[in-house]
C-alpha positions in Angstrom: 117.7 103.3 72.4 114.7 101.4 73.6 114.7 100.0 77.1 115.4 96.3 77.7 112.4 94.3 78.8 112.6 93.3 82.5 112.2 89.8 83.9 112.7 88.8 87.5 113.4 85.2 88.4 111.8 83.7 91.5 115.2 83.2 93.1 115.7 87.0 93.0 112.4 87.4 94.9 113.4 84.8 97.4 116.8 86.4 98.0 115.4 89.9 98.4 112.6 88.7 100.7 115.1 86.8 102.9 117.4 89.8 103.3 114.7 92.4 103.9 112.9 90.2 106.4 116.1 89.7 108.3 116.7 93.5 108.4 113.1 94.2 109.3 112.5 91.5 111.9 115.8 90.3 113.2 117.6 93.6 113.2 114.3 95.4 114.0 114.8 98.0 111.3 111.8 98.0 108.9 112.8 101.5 107.6 116.2 100.2 106.5 114.5 97.2 104.8 112.1 99.5 103.0 115.0 101.8 101.9 116.9 98.8 100.6 114.0 97.7 98.5 113.6 101.2 97.1 117.3 101.5 96.3 117.3 98.1 94.5 114.3 99.1 92.4 115.9 102.4 91.5 119.2 100.8 90.6 117.6 98.3 88.3 115.5 100.9 86.6 118.5 103.2 86.1 120.5 100.3 84.6 117.7 99.2 82.3 118.3 101.6 79.4 121.9 100.5 79.0 122.2 97.1 80.6 125.1 95.9 78.5 127.2 99.0 78.8 128.9 97.7 82.0 131.7 95.3 82.7 130.6 91.7 82.7 131.3 89.5 85.7 133.5 86.6 84.7 132.8 83.6 86.8 134.5 80.2 86.7 131.3 78.6 85.4 130.7 78.6 81.7 127.4 80.4 81.0 125.3 80.9 78.0 124.8 84.5 79.0 127.4 86.5 81.0 126.4 88.0 84.4 126.4 91.7 85.1 126.4 93.3 88.6 124.7 96.2 90.2 125.9 97.2 93.7 123.3 98.5 96.1 124.3 99.3 99.6 125.9 96.1 100.9 124.3 93.9 98.3 124.9 92.8 94.7 122.2 92.3 92.1 123.1 89.9 89.3 121.5 89.9 85.9 121.9 88.6 82.4 120.8 90.0 79.0 119.0 87.6 76.8 118.1 88.3 73.1 114.6 87.2 72.3 113.4 87.9 68.8 113.7 91.6 68.0 114.3 92.7 71.6 116.4 91.9 74.6 115.5 91.0 78.1 117.3 92.1 81.2 116.7 89.1 83.4 117.3 89.8 87.1 118.5 86.7 88.8 120.0 87.1 92.2 120.2 89.6 95.2 123.1 88.6 97.4 124.8 90.1 100.4 128.1 91.5 99.2 130.1 90.2 102.2 128.9 86.7 101.9 130.5 84.0 99.8 128.2 84.9 96.9 130.6 83.4 94.3 129.5 79.9 95.4 125.8 80.9 94.9 125.9 82.0 91.3 
C-alpha cells in the first residue's frame, strides 16, 4: 500500500512548540525536549503507512472526519484521514499533554 500524504496544521506546530519550549526552558531539560520531538516524528512516520488501521477516537462533537490518536511519551497526537482525489491525506492536527483536559481542546 502506498503511504498517505502528510499534512500538518499550524495548531499542531503551535502545540508542539509550546510543550517543547516548556520542557527545554522552564524544566531546563533541552535533551528531553529534543527526544520528545524525535519520538513524535518517528511515531507519525511509523503510523503513516497504515493510518486508518487503528481505533478511531469517538468524541462528543460530530466531525466530518474521525480523529485517530498516537501516544508518545506523556502526549497524544491527533490526526484525521482525508480523501483527496485518488489519494488520502493523514492530517496531523494536535499535540496535547495526555494528563491535561485535552478532550475540551479537540
